[in-house]
C-alpha positions in Angstrom: -27.1 8.4 22.1 -23.1 9.1 21.2 -22.6 5.8 21.6 -25.3 4.5 19.8 -24.0 6.5 16.5 -21.0 4.9 16.5 -22.2 1.4 17.0 -24.7 1.8 14.6 -22.5 3.1 11.7 -20.0 0.1 12.4 -23.0 -2.5 12.3 -23.9 -1.0 9.1 -20.6 -1.0 7.9 -19.6 -4.4 8.8 -22.9 -6.0 7.9 -22.6 -4.5 4.4 -18.9 -5.7 4.1 -20.0 -9.4 4.8 -23.2 -9.2 2.3 -21.1 -8.1 -0.5 -18.7 -11.2 0.0 -21.7 -13.7 0.1 -23.1 -11.9 -3.0 -19.4 -12.0 -5.1 -19.4 -15.9 -4.0 -20.7 -16.7 -7.4 -17.3 -15.3 -8.8 -14.7 -16.9 -7.1 -15.3 -20.8 -8.2 -11.7 -20.8 -10.0 -8.2 -19.3 -9.3 -8.9 -16.8 -11.9 -12.2 -15.2 -10.4 -10.7 -15.9 -7.0 -7.2 -13.6 -7.6 -8.3 -11.8 -10.5 -12.4 -11.6 -10.8 -12.0 -13.0 -14.0 -9.9 -10.2 -15.3 -13.2 -8.3 -16.1 -13.1 -5.7 -13.6 -14.2 -2.2 -14.5 -12.1 0.8 -14.4 -14.3 2.3 -11.2 -13.8 -0.5 -9.2 -9.9 -1.3 -10.3 -9.1 2.5 -9.6 -10.6 2.2 -6.3 -9.2 -1.2 -5.8 -5.5 0.4 -6.2 -6.1 3.7 -4.3 -7.8 1.9 -1.0 -4.7 -0.6 -1.4 -2.6 2.3 -1.4 -3.5 4.0 2.1 -4.4 2.8 5.1 -4.5 3.4 8.5 -0.5 3.6 8.3 -1.1 6.8 6.3 -3.7 8.2 7.9 -2.7 7.9 11.4 1.1 7.4 11.2 2.5 9.1 8.3 0.3 12.3 8.6 1.0 12.8 11.8 4.3 12.1 11.6 5.4 13.5 8.3 3.2 16.4 9.6 5.0 17.5 12.3 8.6 17.1 10.8 7.8 18.9 7.8 4.5 21.2 8.3 2.1 22.1 5.4 5.2 20.9 2.8 3.9 17.3 3.7 1.2 18.0 1.3 3.9 17.3 -1.6 3.7 13.2 -0.7 0.1 13.4 -1.0 0.7 15.4 -4.7 3.4 12.9 -5.2 1.2 10.0 -4.5 -1.7 11.4 -7.1 1.3 12.1 -10.0 3.9 9.9 -9.6 1.8 6.7 -7.8 -0.9 6.9 -9.6 -1.4 8.7 -12.6 2.2 8.1 -13.8 2.2 4.5 -12.7 -1.2 3.5 -14.3 0.1 5.6 -17.9 3.6 3.8 -18.2 2.5 0.5 -16.3 -1.0 0.1 -16.5 -1.7 -1.3 -20.5 1.5 -3.2 -20.6 0.9 -4.6 -17.3 -2.4 -5.8 -18.7 -1.6 -7.2 -22.1 1.5 -9.1 -20.8 0.5 -10.4 -18.0 -2.2 -12.1 -19.6 -0.4 -13.4 -22.7 1.9 -15.0 -20.2 -1.1 -16.0 -18.1 0.4 -14.9 -14.8 -1.6 -13.8 -11.9 1.0 -12.9 -9.6 4.1 -11.0 -10.1 6.5 -14.0 -9.5 4.3 -16.0 -12.2 5.5 -12.8 -14.0 8.9 -13.3 -13.9 8.7 -17.0 -14.5 7.4 -16.0 -17.5 9.2 -13.0 -18.7 12.4 -14.4 -17.9 11.8 -18.2 -18.5 12.9 -18.9 -14.5 11.1 -20.7 -12.6 14.3 -20.2 -9.5 12.9 -16.1 -10.4 9.6 -17.2 -9.5 10.2 -19.0 -6.0 12.7 -16.2 -5.2 10.0 -13.2 -5.3 7.4 -15.3 -4.0 9.6 -15.7 -0.6 10.6 -12.1 -0.9 6.7 -11.3 -1.2 5.9 -13.5 1.9 9.0 -12.4 4.2 8.1 -8.9 3.9 4.2 -8.7 3.7 3.6 -10.5 6.3 4.6 -7.7 9.0 3.5 -5.0 6.9 0.1 -6.4 7.0 0.5 -6.4 11.1 1.3 -2.6 10.6 -2.0 -1.8 9.4 -3.4 -2.2 12.5 -1.4 0.3 14.6 -3.2 3.0 13.8 -6.4 1.5 15.2 -5.8 1.3 18.8 -5.8 4.8 20.1 -9.0 6.0 17.9 -10.9 3.1 18.8 -9.9 4.0 22.7 -10.8 7.6 22.3 -14.0 6.4 20.4 -15.2 3.5 22.2 -12.7 3.1 25.2 -12.7 -1.1 24.1 -9.4 -2.7 24.3 -6.9 -2.8 21.0 -6.9 -6.3 20.7 -10.7 -7.0 20.5 -10.7 -3.9 17.8 -8.1 -5.8 15.9 -9.4 -9.4 16.3 -12.8 -8.6 15.1 -11.6 -6.3 12.3 -8.9 -9.3 10.8 -12.2 -11.7 11.1 -14.5 -9.8 9.2 -12.0 -9.0 6.6 -11.4 -12.9 6.4 -14.7 -13.8 6.0 -15.3 -11.3 2.8 -12.4 -12.0 1.1 -12.1 -15.7 1.7 -16.2 -16.2 0.3 -15.8 -13.8 -2.4 -12.4 -13.5 -3.4 -10.8 -10.4 -5.6 -14.3 -9.3 -6.6 -15.5 -9.0 -3.1 -12.3 -7.0 -2.2 -12.9 -4.9 -5.3 -16.6 -3.9 -4.5 -16.0 -3.4 -0.9 -12.8 -1.4 -1.9 -15.2 0.9 -4.3 -17.5 1.7 -0.9 -14.8 2.0 1.5 -13.0 4.4 -1.0 -16.3 6.5 -1.1 -16.2 6.6 3.0 -12.6 7.7 2.7 -13.4 10.2 0.1 -16.4 12.0 2.1 -14.3 11.1 5.4 -11.1 13.0 5.0 -12.7 16.0 3.5 -15.3 16.3 6.3 -12.2 16.2 8.7 -9.9 18.4 7.1 -12.9 20.8 7.1 -13.8 20.5 10.9 -9.9 20.7 11.9 -9.9 24.0 9.9 -12.9 25.4 11.3 -11.9 24.8 14.7 -8.9 26.6 14.2 -10.3 29.5 13.3 -10.8 28.8 9.6 -7.7 28.4 6.8 -5.9 31.8 7.1 -5.7 31.6 11.0 -4.5 28.1 10.9 -1.9 28.8 8.5 -0.9 32.4 10.5 -0.6 30.4 13.8 1.7 27.5 12.3 3.6 30.2 10.9 4.8 31.6 14.2 5.5 28.0 15.8 9.6 27.4 15.9 11.4 24.1 17.0 15.0 24.9 17.6 15.5 21.4 16.8 14.4 22.3 13.3 14.6 25.6 12.4 14.5 28.7 14.6 13.2 31.1 12.2 9.6 31.7 12.4 7.6 30.3 8.9 9.8 27.1 8.6 6.6 24.8 8.7 4.5 26.6 6.7 6.8 27.5 3.5 7.0 25.7 0.3 9.6 22.8 1.0 9.4 22.8 4.7 12.5 22.9 7.2 14.1 19.5 5.8 13.6 19.7 1.8 16.0 16.5 1.5 14.3 14.1 3.7 11.1 15.3 2.6 12.3 14.3 -0.9 12.7 10.7 0.1 9.2 10.6 1.6 7.7 11.5 -1.6 9.7 9.3 -3.5 9.4 5.9 -1.4 5.5 6.6 -1.1 5.1 7.4 -4.6 7.3 5.4 -7.0 7.7 2.8 -4.4 4.0 1.7 -5.9 5.5 0.9 -9.3 7.2 -2.4 -7.7 4.8 -3.3 -5.1 3.2 -6.8 -6.1 -0.5 -5.8 -4.1 -0.7 -2.7 -6.1 0.6 -4.2 -9.9 -1.6 -6.9 -9.6 -4.8 -4.4 -10.0 -3.6 -3.7 -13.4 -3.8 -7.7 -14.1 -7.7 -7.7 -13.4 -8.8 -5.0 -15.2 -11.4 -5.5 -17.8 -9.7 -3.9 -21.1 -7.3 -1.6 -22.2 -9.6 0.8 -23.0 -10.7 1.2 -19.3 -7.3 2.3 -18.4 -7.5 5.6 -19.4 -10.7 6.4 -17.4 -9.4 4.6 -14.4 -5.8 6.7 -14.7 -8.2 9.6 -14.0 -10.1 8.3 -11.0 -7.2 6.9 -9.4 -5.1 10.1 -9.7 -8.2 12.4 -8.5 -9.1 9.6 -5.9 -5.1 9.8 -4.2 -5.2 13.6 -4.7 -8.2 13.9 -2.3 -7.3 11.0 0.3 -3.5 11.4 0.3 -3.6 15.1 0.0 -6.1 15.5 2.4 -4.0 13.5 4.7 -0.6 15.4 4.4 -2.6 18.8 4.7 -4.3 17.7 8.0 -1.0 16.4 9.5 0.2 19.6 8.8 -1.4 21.6 11.5 -0.2 19.0 13.9 2.1 21.1 15.9 -0.9 23.5 16.8 -1.4 20.9 19.2 1.9 20.4 20.9 0.7 21.6 24.0 -1.5 19.0 24.2 1.1 16.4 22.9 4.2 14.2 24.3 6.1 12.9 21.5 8.5 11.3 23.2 6.4 9.2 25.4 3.2 8.6 22.9 5.1 8.5 19.6 3.8 10.5 16.3 0.6 8.0 16.1 -0.9 10.0 18.7 -0.9 13.2 16.9 -3.8 12.4 14.5 -5.9 11.3 17.3 -5.1 14.2 19.4 -6.5 16.4 16.8 -9.3 14.6 16.4 -10.6 14.2 19.9 -12.5 17.5 19.8 -14.7 16.5 17.0 -18.4 16.1 17.8 -19.5 12.0 18.1 -20.7 11.9 14.7 -17.2 13.1 13.1 -15.6 10.9 15.5 -17.5 7.9 14.0 -16.6 9.1 11.0 -12.9 9.1 11.2 -13.4 5.3 12.7 -15.1 4.2 10.1 -12.9 5.8 7.6 -9.9 4.4 9.4 -11.2 0.9 9.6 -12.3 1.2 5.7 -9.1 2.2 4.9 -7.3 -0.6 6.9 -9.6 -3.2 5.7 -9.3 -2.3 2.2 -5.2 -2.8 2.4 -5.1 -6.0 4.5 -7.9 -7.5 2.0 -5.7 -6.7 -0.6 -2.4 -7.8 1.0 -3.7 -11.2 2.2 -5.2 -11.9 -1.0 -1.8 -11.2 -2.7 0.1 -13.5 -0.2 -2.0 -16.2 -0.6 -2.2 -16.5 -4.4 1.9 -15.7 -4.5 2.3 -18.7 -1.6 0.1 -21.2 -3.7 0.5 -20.1 -7.4 4.4 -20.0 -7.4 5.5 -21.8 -4.3 3.3 -25.0 -3.4 2.2 -25.3 -6.8 4.1 -27.6 -8.7 6.6 -27.3 -6.0 5.6 -28.7 -3.2 2.9 -30.4 -4.5 3.4 -31.5 -8.4 -0.2 -32.0 -9.4 -2.8 -29.8 -7.4 -6.3 -29.3 -9.1 -7.9 -26.1 -9.4 -10.2 -27.0 -6.6 -7.5 -28.0 -4.1 -5.7 -24.4 -5.2 -8.9 -22.7 -4.2 -9.0 -24.4 -0.8 -5.5 -23.8 0.0 -5.8 -20.1 -0.4 -8.6 -19.7 1.1 -6.7 -21.3 4.3 -3.9 -19.3 3.6 -5.6 -16.1 3.8 -6.9 -17.4 7.2 -3.4 -18.4 8.3 -1.5 -15.0 7.0 -4.7 -13.1 9.0 -4.1 -15.0 11.9 -0.4 -14.7 12.0 -0.5 -10.4 11.5 -3.0 -10.4 14.1 -0.5 -12.2 16.8 2.3 -9.8 15.4 0.3 -6.8 16.0 -1.0 -7.7 19.6 2.7 -8.6 20.7 3.9 -5.9 19.4 1.4 -3.5 21.0 1.4 -5.3 24.4 5.3 -5.5 24.3 7.0 -2.9 22.4 8.8 -5.2 20.0 10.7 -2.6 18.2 12.6 -5.3 16.0 9.0 -5.9 14.3 8.4 -2.4 13.8 11.6 -1.6 12.0 10.5 -5.0 9.7 7.4 -3.3 8.7 9.9 0.1 7.9 11.9 -1.7 6.1 9.3 -4.0 4.2 7.9 -1.3 1.5 11.2 -0.2 0.6 12.7 -4.0 0.2 9.7 -4.8 -1.8 10.0 -2.0 -3.9 13.4 -1.9 -4.5 13.5 -5.4 -5.5 10.8 -5.4 -7.8 10.6 -2.0 -9.6 13.4 -2.2 -11.9 13.0 -6.0 -13.3 9.3 -5.4 -13.9 9.4 -1.9 -15.4 12.3 -2.7 -17.7 10.8 -6.4 -18.7 7.5 -4.9 -19.6 9.2 -2.4 -22.4 12.9 -3.8 -22.9 13.9 -7.2 -25.0 17.8 -7.2 -23.6 16.9 -7.6 -19.5 18.4 -10.3 -18.3 17.7 -12.8 -15.8 21.2 -12.1 -14.1 20.1 -8.6 -13.3 16.9 -9.4 -11.8 18.7 -11.4 -9.4 21.0 -8.5 -8.5 18.2 -6.5 -8.3 16.5 -8.8 -5.8 19.9 -9.4 -4.0 21.0 -5.9 -3.6 17.7 -4.6 -2.3 17.2 -7.5 0.3 20.9 -7.2 1.7 20.7 -3.3 1.6 17.6 -2.8 3.6 18.0 -6.2 6.1 21.4 -4.3 6.8 19.5 -0.6 7.3 17.3 -2.8 10.1 19.9 -4.8 11.7 23.7 -2.5 11.4 22.0 0.8 10.7 25.0 2.5 12.4 26.9 1.3 9.4 25.3 3.4 6.5 26.1 6.5 5.7 23.6 9.2 7.8 21.3 10.1 5.0 20.9 6.5 4.4 20.1 5.2 8.0 16.4 6.2 7.5 14.8 3.5 5.8 12.7 5.5 3.9 15.8 7.0 2.5 17.5 3.4 1.8 14.4 2.3 0.2 14.5 5.2 -2.0 18.0 4.7 -2.6 17.5 0.6 -3.7 14.8 1.9 -5.9 17.0 4.0 -8.1 19.9 1.6 -7.9 17.9 -0.7 -9.1 17.1 1.4 -12.2 21.0 1.9 -12.9 21.9 -1.7 -11.8 19.4 -3.8 -13.9 20.4 -2.4 -17.3 23.9 -2.2 -16.5 24.3 -5.9 -15.5 22.0 -7.0 -18.4 24.5 -5.4 -20.9 27.2 -7.4 -19.7 25.5 -11.0 -18.7 24.3 -13.2 -21.1 21.0 -12.1 -23.2 17.7 -13.9 -23.2 16.5 -16.1 -25.9 15.8 -14.4 -28.7 12.8 -16.5 -29.7 11.4 -16.3 -26.4 11.6 -12.7 -25.8 10.2 -11.7 -29.3 7.4 -14.6 -29.1 6.6 -12.3 -25.2 6.7 -8.9 -26.8 4.2 -10.4 -29.7 1.3 -9.4 -27.2 2.0 -5.9 -27.7 1.7 -6.2 -31.6 -1.7 -8.5 -31.5 -3.0 -5.7 -28.9 -2.7 -2.8 -31.2 -3.9 -5.1 -34.2 -7.2 -6.0 -32.2 -7.4 -2.4 -30.9 -7.9 -1.4 -34.9 
């Protein structure tokens, strides 16, 4: 009976995903519809698409367990940062300007934005190469959190789980494009909201209530971290500096990730942005805040854990193993929802970038819209196949190089793109040379961190801190280099920025 409940929930979940993909096929008959839903996506769908692309199984199983173990309840600051910096401020500062300028430049991807904003096809090609290099291993990392959960719930092979998830995601993305992804993200987001609330409540109840759980956690000590009781229930935890690095990378990093920023391209109109901002912030506060808060109690299960042997990914599954079969099924669907929504967003961003920014006009000079759609659909399948192969190879052989590459991908992309994109929306003086320097600096630092970590100062040996360093450095590098290099053509800049003036006039 228990197994039947889990199977029924999965069948209903997968069936609805495919059904939505088929229903949305009419929205994916041209490039703009396939990539951006015709730029006609409402605030609720956009906000949930943003949130579900943000939070995946990596956060729920990996980050929540790892950072909850390291920083205790203070890891909840990561969730708060994700809501305030990664959602509220991202929408407020980037949302309107991104939509207006991207529509004015007729750009459907971030590399196309760089080409139009800085009048440089070379920048477009470089950005598309960076996205291709770093999004594929990041895509593969989405499967990591599933193995233990599926083993606990169904006792089935990890490879079967990964392949099934990949095939189903590919079907609804290939058939329905962005609109299918957005509607599925909305449904998956609702599952994530309900699921995380139910799971946190169940774990707290199992520990005797919130007061008793916090009291028990306050008595936990770890000589390697702190000998004083209460370290894991203190306001900023036992290691505030490294916790700040986690908060900044996972929050500010979204401002430079192509799969996140692209959500602003597709939103219906400027009025929808304010509503979407509020919805997205609440979603992040509940989902991310709940995940990290849950992980903060991981040390209460220390007697059942062997971190050295099984790693941090074993923490959350161990915490969940005592739940009822129904709640375990909810968790499985929750993690599937988180992973599939992010996976669909990443492969759509990768395929559209490679097709529109690299193949079209570079490899193939004249590419009809029909052929562009065909190539993007083929690339969606190829990217998913590659990510599945990487995930299975890593799982079966423990290839650490791949895991390292996954770790630096977020920092490399956010470090390379955040500053040029942000300044490009607001400041006319940004030069193409400064964008090149930002691309190069972040790529070199993050790859260096992966390959020659021992040469870095101790605080920067962590990929998380190195990624934060790249983002913050970019915010300094771009304006300084811009002031000492050739400025962009005045007529080009004036034409680009005229979109904001026209937007205000239309609003009146």
